[in-house]
N, C-alpha and C positions, 0 to 999 in steps of 0.2 A: 455545418447541416449537410446531409447526406442523402442522397438517392440512391436505390439498389435497382441495379442496369443488369443485362443480361448478356454482357460480353465479356470475354476472357480478361485477365486485370494483365495490366502492363508489366512486362518483366523486371520493371524499374522500382513498381510500387511494392511497399511492404506489404505481407496481405496473410490473414490468420485464418485457418480453413476452420468453418462451423458449420457442421449435417444437420442435417434435417432428412429422415428417415421413417419409415412405416414400421410399426412397433407393434408386437402382436402381444399383449401383455406387457413384460419390460423387457422381452428377447428380442433382438432385432431378426428379421428372417432375410434370406439372400434369395435373389429371383433373377430374371434375365437380367445383365447389363445395359444400358440405354447410353446414348451420346452423352455427353456432357452437357449439362446447362449450366455452368458456372457463372454468376454473373459478378462482377465486378464493381467497386465504386468510384463515383464519379462528383466533382464538387457541382452544388445545385444551391441557389440561394431560397429555396422555396423547402419546408417542409413535406416533402412528397415522398412517396415511396414507388417506384414503378422501374419497368424494365426497359432498359436501352436497346431499341428494335435494332438499328446498323448505322454504322459510319458514313452514312451519306448524308446528302444535303436536304434531303425531300423531310416534309413534315413527320414529326415524330408521334404518335401516340403515346398519352404518359398511363400506361395501363403496366399492370404487374402479371406475370404470368409463374403459378405455381405448381409444382408437379409433386404426385405422390411416387416415390420410387426414384425419384431422379439423385443424382448424385449430389457431392457437397457443394453448398454455397461459398462463397467466399467474399470475405469480409475485409476493412483495412485496421478497425479500432473499433471501440466503444462499448454500448450495452448490446445486450442480445434481447431478441422480442420472442418470445416462444408465443405460439398457438397452439393449443392440446384441444382434440376433439376427442372426448372419451364417452366410452357406453357402459352405461350404471347397469353395476351385477351383473357384467360380461364378462367371462374369460377370454373372449378373443377378442378384446378390446382392440382396438386401432387409434394409432395415435399419429398424426402430424404434428412434427416441429419444424416453424420455422423461425430459423434464426436472421435477425434483421441489425443493420446497425444504423443507430440514430443518436447522434451526440445530445440534444436536450428534450424536443418533445415526443411525445410517446401516443401511441396510436389506443386510443379509447374507444374504441368498437369494432367487433367487425361482424358483417353481415353477409353471408352466404345464402344462394338461393337459386331456385331451378323450377323448371314448368310444375312440379308439384309440390312447391314449397319454401318457406325460407326460413332462416335459422342464424342468431345472432348471440353472441358472448360479448361481455368485457372486458377489458386490459385493466389492469392492476399492476402498481408497483411492488413485486412481492419479496426481494432481497437484493443485496449488493454483494459481492463479492472481489476482492481485487481490482476495487475502482469500477469493475464494471456492474452496470445496472441490468439485473434477470426480472423480464417481466413476463408473466404468466398470464394465461387467459383464466379468468373465474366466472362464474355463474355460467359454465358452458352447457354446450348442448351434444346431445348425441349427433354423430355423422358414422351413420350404420353403415360398414363395407364390407361386402361380401368377397369370397375369397376367389369365386369362379369366374372364368372371362367370358366377358360379355358385352352386348354391347350398353355403355353406361355413361348417362349425360354429363357433361361437363358442367361445373357449377360456376356462377358467376361469383364474384366476391367482390365488395366494396368495405373498403377501410375507412374509418373516420379519427382523425385525429383528435377532434374533441367532439363528443355525442352530441347530438341537437343542436350546435350550433353552426354546422354546415360547412366546417372549414377543412380545409386542405383534405379533400375527400379522393379517394383514388381507387380506380375500381380495377379489375384484375379476373382472371379464370384462376380454376383449380382443375387439373386433369389428370387422370388416376390411370398413369402409362403400365400400372401393373396390370390392370384389366381390357385397356382397350385392346380388341382383337387385333386390328392389323399390326399392331406393336410389336407382337408377339412372332412374328415372320420373319425372313428374310427372304424379299418378293424374287431375287434372284442373283445372278452375281454380282457383287460391290465393283463399282467404276471408279477410275480413278478422273482428276481433274484434266488432264492431258487427251483421257478417252474422250470428255463432252467438249473438249474446246475441238477435236477435231470431227463433231457432227455440226457443231454452231452454224456453219457457213451454210448447210445443208437444210436447216430447220425451216420449215415452212407454215407452221403453226404450233400452236402450245394448248393441250388442255390440262384442265384442273379438275379434281374431284373432291370432294369435303366428304368426310367421316358423318353421316345422317345425324348422330347425337353429339357429337363432340368437332366442331367446325375447325381449330385449330391443327387437329390431325387431318393432312392432305395428303394425295397423290399427284404430282404433275408429270407429262407425260410429252416426250417428243414427238410431233408429226413431221416425217424427212420429206424430201422429193424422191425420187425415182430412182438417183445414184446412190440412194442410201438405203439399206435394208436391216431389218432387225427394231426391237421393242426397247425403248429405254424410257426409265421412269425415276423419277424421285418422290422422297417420303419425306415428310415432315410433322412436328407435333407441335409446334410453335407458333404454327401459322405464317410460318417464313419471315418471322420477327428477329428470328436470330440464324447465323449462319451453321444453320444445323439440318439442312437437306443431306441425305444420304442418297447416293445414284444409284441404280441395279439396273444390270443389261439382261434381260428377261428372255432373249433369244432362244437359248438352246432348252428352257423349259417348254417354250412352245412348239419349238423344232422337233420334240420327242415326241409328241400327237402327232406329226406330219411325213412320219417315216424320214427324217430329216431333210425333207425335200420343202427346205425353205426360201426358194430365190421367189422374191419379189414379195417377202412378207414386209409388211408397212402396217403402222399403226392409224387407225382410222378415229376411235373413240374410245375411253374407257371413264367406266362407272363404277364407283364403292359403294354399294349396298352394305347392310347392318351387316350380314354375314358372309360377303362375298365380294370378289374383286372380277369385276367385268371387263374383258379386253374385247375390243371389235378390231379386226384387223382384215387386209385385204384376202387372207385365206382364210378366212373364217370367226366366228365368235367362240371366244375361249371363258371359261367359266371355271375361278378358283374353286378350291376345296374349302369345307367350311373355315371359315375363319377362327371361330370360337375351340376348335381343338388342334391346338399346334403340337407339333412332331418333331421340332427340333430341326428338320431338313428344310430345304427350299420348299417354297410353296408348289404345287402340284396344281394341273387344269385338265379339265375335260371338256372336248369337243362337241356340241350338237351338230347332228347331221343334218343341213338343208337341200337337199335334192336339185338338181339344175340349174344352180347359181353357180357363174364363174366370177373370175377373179375382178373382172369389171363393175358387175354387181355389187359387190362389198363397196365400190368406191364412192357409190352412191348412195349405199345404205347407212342406216343409224340407230343407235339405240338406245332406248328411253325408258327413261325411272321416275316415278312418282317419290320422291323424297319424302321419308317418314323416319321418325327415330323409333325404334323398338325395344326400348328400355325399358323392362320392367312389361314385356307383352304380354297383350290378352289371348286367349285360345282364337278367336278370330282376326286376329293382327298377322299379315304376313307379307314379304314384298311380293312383287309381281315386275316382271322388265318386259322389254316387246322391242322386237325387230323390224323397221320396214325398210324394204327396198326399193320403194318410190318408184315401181316401175311396172308396165302391163304383165300380165300374166300371161306366160307361154302353156302351151299344154304340156310341156313337161315338169311345171312347176305347181306343185300342192296350193298354195299360196304366195300372195307377195309380202304378208304379214303376219307374223307370228309373236303369241306370247305364251308367257310361262311364271310357274309362280316359284319360290322358294320350296325343293331345291332345283328346281330348273331341269328336272329330269325329263319330264311331259309339256310338250309346245303342242298350242293352239294357233288354228288360223283367226287372226283378227279382220281377214278383209273382208266385209260388210257382204250381205246377202243383197239378190237384186230389189231393184225399188222401181217407181214410175211406172208402174202398171207392168212389170215384169220385163221393161227393154233391156237388153245387153248393151252395158256402156262401160267405157273404159276407165276404170275407177284404179285411182293410184291412193294408196296410203301415204301421207308424208308423216304424220307422228298416231301413235297410238297409246294410250294412258288409262290407266286402272284409276277410278273413282275410290277412296277406299271408306267414305263414308258414305254414298248411296249406292256402293257394290255394282258398278256401272262400268263398262268399257267403253271409250270415248275416242273416237277416232275423226284424226283431221284427211281429209279427203279430197283431191282434186276429181273434177269429173266432167271431162271436155271443156277444159280450161277455166272450170267455176269451181270455188272451193265452197265446203261445204262442213258441217260438225253432225256428225252420227253419235250416239247415245244409245246402249243397248245393255242389259242387265248381266249380271254374272251370275250364273248359279252352278254352285258345285264346281266353281273355277273353270266354266265352260260360258262361252258367249251364245247370249240367248237371241234368234232368229229375230226378234220383236224388239222394235226400236223403244225405249222408254219416253221419248219426247218426239213432237216432231222435228224432223230433219231442219237445220238450220242453214241456209244458204247465204253466203256473204253477199251484201247487196252491190259492190263493186266488182266488176268483172276485170279491174284491173290488178287485183290485189292477189298478190305473188304469196304463198303460205311459204314457211319455211319451218316453223317448229311450234311446239306447244308444251305446256308443264304448267305445273299447281303450285303457286306459292307455297313453301312447307308449313305444314303444320294448319292450313289453311284451308278453306274450298276455292279460293278465290283462282280460276282458271283464266291462263292469257294463251292465245295464238298471235303468234308472229312473224313479221316478214315485209313485205313493202307496206306493211302498217301492223299495228297492235290492237288487238279487241280483248276485252277481258269479260268473265263471266263470273255471276257470283250465285248462281242456281244451278251447278251440276251441267251447264252445258246446254241447258234450254234454250235463253237467249245471250245477247254480247252485246257487249256497248263498244263503240269506238273511241281509243283512247290517242294515237299517233298514225299520225297521215305524213309519209316520208316522200319525198321527189327523187327518183332517179338514184335512189341508194335501198337497198334491205339488210334487215336485222338478222345475224347471223350468230350471235352470241349471248347469253345472258346469265347472270349471276345474282343470287338471291340470300336475304339473312334472314335467318326466322326470329333474331332477337329484335333486332329495329323497325322488321317488317320492308326493308327496302329492297329494291328491285333495282338492275341496272341492265342496260340494254348496251348491243356495241353492234355498227354497222359494218358494212365491205370496206368503209371509207374511213372506219376509224373513228367516226364520230361516239361518244357515249352520252346515253341518254340515261335517267332518273327518274323515277317513282317511288311511291307505296303502296303496298296491296292496301287494294278494295278503293286507293285515291281516283278519281277522274282528273287530276291533274299532273302536270309532268314539265320537266325540265330538260335542257341539255347542259351538261356538264363540259365538257370538253372534247376535244378532239386529241385523240394519242400521236405522240412523237415517233411513236414506233410500228414499224410494218408487222413484227411478229410478238405479239404480246396476248395475254389474257385478263380477266380481272378477277379477283377472289374477294370474298368476305369473309373476315375472319368471325370468330364466334362473338365477339364483341359488336361486330357492325362495323368494322373501319373497311373502308373500299380501297383495295390495292390494286395497281397495274403491275403484272408480274411480264418481265422480259429479261432476256438472255444477254448476259453481260460476261466476257473473259476474264476480265479483271478483278473479280472477287471470287471469295474461296469457293462458295457452291456454284458459281456460275449463275446466278439470279440475282435479278436487280430488282426490287421492290421498293415501286413510289407511292406513296400515301396520296390517296385525294381527299383534300380538303372539301368534300362537298359542301358544307352550309358557304364557305365563301364563294366556290365556285357557282353557286346558283344567285349568291346575293351579287355577285360581280358583273354578270352578263346584261347587257342591254339588248331584247331582243325585239326592239321595236324596227321600223323600216321607213325608208324613204317614201311618203305619200301623204297625200293632204286630208285630215280628220275635220270632221264637221259635227258639234257636240248639239246635241237637242234635250231639254229638259223633260221629264217627265214628271218627277215631282222635285220637289228642294234637294232631296235627298237622291234619287237616282237620277240618272243622264243614259242618252242614247249617243254613241260615237259611230257616225257612220264614215266608212272608205272608200273616198271617190278615187275615180281612175285618174292616175298620176296624169300631170299636167306639162310635166317637160317632155320635153322631146325625146330623148334617150328610154323613157317608160312609158311613153305613149304607146306602145305596142303591147302592154300587161293588161293582159284583160282576166287576171285571175287572183283570186281574193288571197291577201296576205293577212288576214285576221284567220287562224286555227285553233286547234284544240289547245295547243299551248300554252295560248296567252289566256286562258281559262284560270281563272284564281290568281292573275300576277296584278300586279300594280302600276297603273297607267299614271306616271310622276309629270308634273309642269314645272319647267324653271322659270321664275324664282320660287313660285309656291302653287300648291294644288298637286290633290292625288285623290285616286279612286280606285278600287277593287273592279277587276272585270270579273262581272258575274257569271256571264253566258253570251256565247258567240252565234252569231246567226250568219248563214250567207242566202242570199236572195237575188232576185233578178228586177226585182222593182224598188224603189225608184230607178230608172233604168241608168243612171251617171254612177251609181253608187253599188260597191261589190258586196260587202257584206257590213255587218253592224257589230257591236258589242253592247250589253249592258252596263252600267258601274255603278258601285254603293258610292259615295261620293265621302272620302275622309276629311280633305280640305277642300275648301272652296277654291275655284278656279278663279284666278283675277280675270275680269276683262279688260280690253285696251283704254289706255286711258287716251286723253284728246292729245296729247305729245305724240303719241305713237301712230296713233289711227284718227286725223284731225277730220275726218267727214263725219265722225259721230256727232257733231257739235250742228247737226242738222235737223230736219224734217225729211222724212225717208217716206217713200211710195214706193207700192209694187204694182206692177203692170204687167200685161200679158204679151206676149211674143207670139205670135203667129206660126204654124207651121214648126213648131218646136216645144219641146217640153221645159225649157226655160226661161224662166222672169227675168223681167228688167228691174232694177231698183234706180230708183231716181231720187235724187238730194235737191232738196230747194236752199239752193247754196248763195248768198250776198255778199260773200268771203272768199277768202282764200282756201276754205277749208272744204277742200273737195277730193273727189279720188284718185288714186297714183297708181302707177304699174306696183308698188311695192304693196298694195292693198288685196291681189290676188291672191288666192287660197285664204283668206281670211271669213269669217261665219257672222254673218250677221244673224242675231239671235232676237226673236221677238216673244216675250212671254206669253202661253196660250195659242199661238202657232206654229207654223214650219218656219225652221231655220234656214239659211241661205247660204252656199256656198260660193264665193266672187269667184268665177272662172274666167272673165275676160273685162277688161276697163276698156269702154265703148270712146268714154271722152271724160270730161272732168268731173260730169253731173251724171251719167247713165253708166250702168255696168250690169254685165248678165249673171247672173246665178243658178245653180240647181239647187230644187230646196229637195230638203229631205223628206217632206210630208207633202206632198202635193195637193191632197185632201183636204188640207189645214194652210191653204196660201189666201191671205186676205187682197186679192185684187182690187186695186183702184180704193185702195184704203192708205191715208197718211197716217204715221204717226211720228209725235213730234220727239224733241232730242228729250233723252233719257225716259222714254218709253222703250227705247231698243239699245242692244248693246252689240258690241265686235268682240269676239273669241281669236286670238290666231295660233291653230294647232296644224299651222300649214306647213311647208318647207322653202319657201320662197325665199324667205328671211331667216333661215337657220332652223333645223327642227329644234324646237323649245323641250320637247316631251320624249320620254322614253319609257320603256315598258320592262319593270324588272318584277322579283319574286318577293312577295309580300313577307312583312316579317310576322311573327307567329301573336294573333290578336286572339286565341282563345288556350285558355289552361283547362286542363281535363283532370281529374282525379277519380281513382276509384274508390269506391270507400271503405273497402276492405284489404288495401295494400297488396293484391295478388299480382306475381310477375304478368308483364305482358304478354306472355304466349302460355299461361299457366293450363294445367290437367286437374280435372276432378271429376270424382266416381260418384255416378249418382245410382243407388240402388232401387230396388222396384219400390215404387209408393215416396221415394224421396226427392224432396223440394228442394232446391238450394235458390236462395236469393243476391241479388247483385244490383247496384247502384252504383251510376256515375254523373258526377257533375261536371259542367261546362260553365266557365264564368267568360266573358268576354271582356274582352280589353281591348280600349282604342279603336271600337269597331265606329264604322260611319255614322251609324245612328241605332237606334234602340230598336232593337228585333226582339220584341217580345214573343210575338206569337207566330216565329220562325222554329220550326225544329231545328236543332244544329247537330243531332247525331241519328244515324240509323241503325239498325239491327239486321243482320245477315246471317239465316241460320242453316247450313250445310247440308244436314239431313233432316228436314221439318218433319218429317214422319215417324221417327224416333222418341221424341222428347215434344211435352207439350209445354208451349211457351207463352207467357203474358206478360203483358208490356205496361207501363203507365208512366206518361212524361209529364211534365208541369215546369212551371217557372214559379221559385221559390222568393222570399222576401228579401235577398240579396240579387236580385236580378240576374240570375245563376240558373241552368235549364239543366233538370234531373231528367234522367232515364233509369228508372226502375223496372226489372225484370224477374218474374220465377221461371226456374225448368224442374218441371216434374216429369216422373220415368212413369208413367201409366202403364206399360206394354212390357212383359216377358219377354223381350227380345234384347239382344248383345248387340253392341256395336256403338260407334261413337262418331259425334257431329261436333264441328267447332261452331263457334257462335263469334261474329267479329261486330263491335261496336266501332261505327267510321265516324269520325268526325268529318262532317262533310266540310265544312267550309276551312280547315285546317289548309296552313301554306305548308308546303313542302319542308320548310325549316322548323317545325315545331317537332320537338323532340317525340310526342307522342300523338299520332292523327289516329291508327288503328290501336285494336287492342284485341288479341284473338283469345278465346278461352275453349280449350276441347276438354268436352264432356264426354264421358266414357258409360254406356251402361253396363255397369258391373261393380263388384265388389272393391271400394276403397280397401286400401291396405292396413288403414287405420282404424279400420272397423272391425270389432270384436265384441264374445260375449263375455260375460262376467256372472260368477256366482256371487250373490250377496251373503258372506258370512251371517249368523245369529249374533255371532260374539266377536267383537273388533279388538284382533290382534296385530301386533304390529310386527311387522318382517323380521326384527331384531329380536322380538319376543319369540316368535318361530323356531328362529334358529338358535339361540341362545338361551333364553328363559322358559322360566317356567310358571306359566300365569296361573292366577288363582281369581275365585269368586269371594265376595267378602265374607262368605260361612267356610272357606277353605278348600271350596272343591274344585279339581285341577280340570282346567279347560284342554289342555293336550296330554294325548298320551302317547309315552315313548314306544314306540313299533318294538318287538324284539328281533334280532338278526336273523336275518333272512326268514321274514315270516312270509305264510301264505295262510289268506283266508279259509274258511272252514268252507263246507261242502255240504249237498243237503243230505250227504252219508254221515257227517258226523263232524264235529270239532278236529279230532284226529284226521281226519282223511281231505286232506286239503286236495283239491285237483284243477284247480287254475294254474296256469302259467305265468302270472305274476307274482314277482316275488317283489317284496318290500324290504328297505334295510337291507338291501343284499351286501352280502360279503362272499364273495368264493372262498377265502381263506378258513371258512369256519363251516362247520355241518350245517345240512339244511334241516330246517325245523319242522317235525310231525313228518318225518320220512318213513314210514312204517310200512305202510302197502304198497302193492305193485302198480294200482293207480296212481298213488302220491311219487312213488318213482319214477315214474315214465313221464310224467306231467313238471310243469316248470321249465322257465328257461329266462337267461337272462338278458339283459337287454345292453346298458351300458356297461356292463361289470362281463360282458361276455370275453370270453377266452383271455380273462384276467386272473391274476392269483390271489391281490388282496385288494382290499376296497379303498386302499388309495390309487390303485390303478384306474378304478372307475371315472376319476374327474369327475365327480360332482360337486359342481360348482354351487352357489348360495341360488340360483334361479332356478336349478334343478331339484334341491330342496324344498324349494317352497312350490314347486309347481304342482297342480292337482292331477296333470294328466298322466295316463297309465304309462306314457312311454317313457316318463321318469318315474315309474315307479321302483327301480333299482335305489335311485338315491334319497326315496321317499323315507324320512326318519323320525317324523310325528302325524298324528294325525288328530282332527275335533274332538274331544271325547264329551259322550253325555252319557248319561245314566239312564239303565232300563226303567221302566218300559219309555218309550219313544213313542208318542202319538200325536197327529196332526201338526207336523214337524213345519210350519211354514218355509217355501222354497220360492225365492226370489232372485231373478235376473234382471241385469242392466245391459244394454247394449251402448259401449264408447266409439263414437266416432271422432272425428278431427276435432271439432270444436265443443264437443256438448257431451254429456251422459243422459241417458233416457231409459224407464222401465222396461222391460220386455213385456210387451202385453200383445193383446190379438190385432191383428190375425196371425201372427207368428206364432202359430201352433207347434208345440213342442212333442217329444216324443222322449219316455222315460226310459231308461235302460241299466241292468246292474252288469256292470263291467266285468265281474266275476261270475256271473251265472248263478247268483245267491236268491231263492225264492220266496224267504219270510217277509217279505216286505209289499206294502200296496200304498195307490197313489189313493191318501184319505178324501181328496176332496181338488176339486176344479170350479171353475164357472161354466157352466154349459150353457153356452149362448144356444140358440137357433143355427147360428152358422158355424158354429165349433161342432154342433151335431151333423149339420150337414156335411160337412165336410169329413169329418170322422169316415160315416156311411160312403162318401165317395172314394176316398183313399184306403177303404178295407182290406181290398184286396192287395193293391200296389205295395201297401206299406208291410202289411203282415205284424202289424203292433197299433197298438191304442195311441190315439194322439190326445192330445189335452191342452186345455187353455192356459197359458202359463201365469195366467190370474189367478189368486186363491188358490193355488198349487197348494196341496199340502202330502206329508208321506206319514202311513204308519211301519214303527219297524219291529219286527215281533222277536230278531235273533239277537247275536250277540255278538262281539268284536268288531272286526272291519266290512264297511258297507261302502263298496266304489260305486256311486252314481254317476251317468251321463245322461246329459240334456241336451236336445239337438233339435232346430226347429225343420220343419217338414219341407219338402221341394215345393220351389214354388211361389214362397211368399219372400224369399231374397236371393241375388246374386251369390252370397256370402254363405258359406259353408260354418253356419253360426253354432256352436255348441262349447259346452264348458261341462268340466267334471269336477265334483266334489267328493269329500270323505268322510264319514262319520264312525266313529269307532263307539259301539255301545258297550258300556261297562255296569259292573254290578248285575249282571246278570242271574236269575237261578239256574240250575243245573240244566243241562242240554238234553235234549233228547237222546236216549231214554232214560236216563240216570232218574229225574223227577219220577215218572212213573213206575220204574223199578221200586223204589224207596216207598212212594205209597202204597203200593201193593204189597211190598212187606209188612208194612205196617198194619194195615187192615188185618190181615191174614194173622198175625200174633195175637191182634186184640182179639179177632172173631174166634180166634183157638181156645184164648184164655176165659173168654165166656161161655164159649162150650163147653167146656171143662168143669166150669165151677158150675154150669147147671146140669149136667149129667151127676156131679156129684152130690147136688141138693136132691135128684129127684130118687137116687137108690140111697140116700142117707147114707153116704159115706161119710165120716168123721174124720178127716183127715189130721185135722189139729190134736185131735184127743188119741190117735195112734202118735202122732209125733211126740206129744206130752210124754205119752207112756215110755216110747223108747227111751225120751231123754231122762227120766227117772231113774229107768231100771239102768242106766249106763251112768246115772250119779250115784247109785245104792252100789254097783260094783266097785266103783272109784272109792268110795269110802272103807268099807271092808276091806280091800288090799290094803288102805293105807293104814288101817287098825292092826293089821297081822305083822305089818312091817313095825311098825312104834314095838309092839310085844316082844319082834323077836330084838331088838336091839336094846330094850331095858333089862331082856336076861341075859 
């Protein structure tokens, strides 16, 4: 058994080169060469296939990295597995071949998915040759690959060795290095490893920026101290999983814009957007040229001018970017970046905050306008982001040492003076903000610093997530695939949460002083640091997030006092520490970190912490937590707490809030010093934490519920119990992260970050099921999910939730697009009680108001003819009538001037090597232009594939060889259309009103019928001046055709009923028609004149008694007599 790994093979290992390449048709195309990623094979005991990341001791993600356009893979022996991605009826087919070694078990299923969909195919053994098994993908799907360079999503790949058995599944990614913009460039001058070694001692920070659409493509840059000047960055396309990082020195490229005055040039931050590389330095902001248009030279930059700012200002500045993937970007989607200087504005400065949109040529101020009744206050913009969904600008601002968030609308790329929401002031004056970000692909907004706040409504309200003591969060990293978020503090502590979750956990503390975090495309969290001993000078340490979360105990040394609410719910009160060292601690140690965690007792008993409360009453208790009991906690036995075998009385103590516990004992079962910090629990009344033992029969205690103390009441043994959640006898409890107790399923098998397009009036339905597993008690009436909409004004959302018969919680919601307004909105489905170890706790759907790429309109032919028959057959009806007409070479339909005078520019069945048909008159000679055959000499050079020959669109008329044939006359020909969407076919009906035109401007036809509804008539009257053409209802649409030969119709929906330009074309060839005008009229006229003339002559002859017949007979007889006389004379002469 073997596994596919990502390292170069050992020089001692026999290898066999196996190529996998990008193929157009069957001919390989060559493009820019990329760094080699040649995997080798290593022994493994499992049937897994994955790329071996690095040769170090860190945990290794078992994933496979595939590339379109890489060099050869290397294998050692055995069989090949070929995955092919074929495009049906497409000469521009792109194939991907992956050749992989496996000794016995073969992958039986392959699944690829991304935000817009999922594709899959099966694997079967196809052939054997020379002892090698060749496995080919059958039942494959189309993987359409465009040749242009543009942002493109990286695909997720899942291999299953045995389909539907969930055995030996391997995940991975598929990256198109041919189209990824950054990979087409050389950012600067290549650097050698020795040059990097010289920089490492002076590096004070590392910054990493990922490609928005392909997170495995990333840039890493070095921030150095004052002794080193220059800009140095590395580029990877494997997510740092292989030693493939290439380093570049970009100093010369940037210095050329500074007139070679580069003294003090150092890096501050770097951002990689969809189309540009943004570099913030101590000498200004630099913006690269558009990455989509490579020139083959070193990347060039431009430098916008911000007047009034010095080098020291740029040290404290930062550049901000709301990450979004613009693969298949809509017209309203554009990237924004902002630059904030975090200082007070001076008279020489226009603003201290600027923002711009791609291509970043015009910059606008993002400094907020005056508020507070017009008072002039000191305002510093810490961060500024654009909310792409609500089209607003969000500023994180400090005003007189208080932090706030201001949200203003963006209109035509400019910030409106009026705020959209009331300004949100953070309540804690000690909160020190550092930055702000949106989780990619969602509307969750996070503000971080000494605290972390998040908003799910665009900045209107915020919720406190994390509170830190004596440290501040300075770095963040997010993953769009797993919805994970990691925070790094200035002390190296790493915290973890998930988008939309109200829970977080501390992962670890980094052992490196200079490091950064990086999420790859599959959601693996890595610590990146520098190491001179490895080839690319980067040490990558994979963090096992699940293990780190589950291992940590976040409990504390302090007594807890339990109080039952119900049999399934309890409250644990945190008491002021009683030991001498901690007596000065008067601050709660229960805080938001504990929410959602499990309080576990030894030897048994556990409960889930539901909520955390801080309070001043009861006075001796700092805070409390509500818990759901998972496993009941055991109370103290008589062996451990012997005083329980007595009657207990509760007495009031004067001048204090404490109470006296008195036992009535006649034996040795009395209070002992070891009973301090134990809790006496009486069902139905307050609990009591023992704080002091006065003597063997009396002890002082603090009540958890002072209003529920049964003073002067005696409880017999067995009516009260004792729990030990103290620390005097050793802490027996700990707080850990809970296991996943909820299974969530999306009923339509969508990706976790799916993108859907909603056309006007279209509705999408979604369904989710949550199944509780091993929960504390049945939670039948508690909702387990919540819905958060990023832009509620764009779509109409209806929800329905209920519990089904399997005790699973169901949430169903529908989304309807009722407004003719383009935009996008994310809808987040959040599992509110999910543990951080759950694989799925948040599902984010992105809905775009626009036209789906899978939506199209199609003409339904009255005769069903297969593609094979269109191309190579001659179908007929049972009576021998041919359905198809073979068009003449270089055919053009007639015009209104006649059959012999074609005036259209469209050729059908074009062949540049043959003469043009009916090219008699000047009008015909001056019209007509080839399309596919332009500048070609033969039809073979026109490259007419089968798709073009089958297409009805006028753009492919050169390739059209046949048309649907009908016999004259064509009356009331029904015309039907259907609309094809992603999952269904629906007939084209109102309100999709249509217009009908003839492409070649023929006029001898008309619309014979349509369903004239009142709404259609009103719409026709309303759009009469705007369309300059009559609109019709597609229902009951029919045509009359009075001419002959080819008619080419185009039917299109009117604007305003769909975001899609829905249209289709069809062709009808009318055959066996009478003579065209004016031939028929000429024949009829001549015939009428001849018949009339004959009748007139006969009439005149009768009137004047002219007997022509007698004259003719007499002439015939006279001629016969003359002939007889001549004959007799001849005979007489002969006889004599």
